[in-house]
N, C-alpha and C positions, 0 to 999 in steps of 0.2 A: 536733620539726621546726627545730632549729638544726643539725643534723645533713644532713638531706634535702635544704632548700639555702638557701644562705647569703646570696644575692641576694638573693631573697625578706626575709629577715628585714633586711639593711642597708637596703630600700628602707619596710620601714614605719616602719627605726628615721629616716631620711630625712624620712619623710612627718610624723609625731608630731614630729621637731625642728622643721620647716614652722611645725605651728599652733602651737607653744608661741609660737616668735616674732612667728606675725601675732596672737597673742592680748596678746602684752603690747605692740606698736606700737601707738599711737591714732591712728585714721582721720582725714587730713588733712583732710578735712571736717569734725570734730567740734570745737565751742570748747572741748571739753575738752583743749587739747594735753600736760598735763606726762602723765608714764611712772608706772604705780600705785606705783612703789616708792621715785617721789624725795622727796615729801615722806612726812610722820609728822604728826597730828591729834593733841592735846594731850585731855588730861579734860574742859576747861573748855569748851573747842570744841566736843568731843563732844556735853556737856548743851546748850550753848548750839544745837546741830542740832538735836538731838532737840526739843528745846522747840518752834522755829520750824515741825517738821514737826508736831508735835505739834498748836499752833494753829492750824493750815491745815486738821486735817483737820475734818468738819463737826459731829459730835457736839460737841466742844470750841469750836465758831462759836456752835453751838443753846446750850450750857450758857451761855457767857457773855454774850450775849442775851437769857437769860431771868434772869440774873442782873442785866443792867442795867436789864430792865420789873420788877425787884419792889424794885430800889432806886427807880426812878419814883415806885414804886405807893406804896411809903411816904411818899418826903418828899410827895407829894399826901395822903397820909392826915393828913401833921402840917400841914400847910399847910390844909388843913380845921380841924382841931383849932385850929387858933391862929385862924383867921378866927372860927368859933364861940365861939370867948372872949371876943375882941373883941367882935363882936356881942352876946353877954349884958353882960356892962360895960357898953356903948353903951343899952341897951333899959335896964337895972337902974337906969342913971344918971337917966333920965329922968325 
């Protein structure tokens, strides 16, 4: 292919170079204006990001809601037991 038409090969290489440049430059209308290679993310920051993304998932929010419901129902059961004990003590003291 290189022997047959060197101008065509050169044109293809130039097109690839343009594509690479367009991929690395940020969109001017984007909120994210830093270049991809400018900033590295530390391990701790990556963990925090992963945790935040996980906590936004529907499965994670549903799990948290169920745990809250369990905790509330357990607290209500304990209150009911305390109420029963106090009521029995009042009745037996009369």
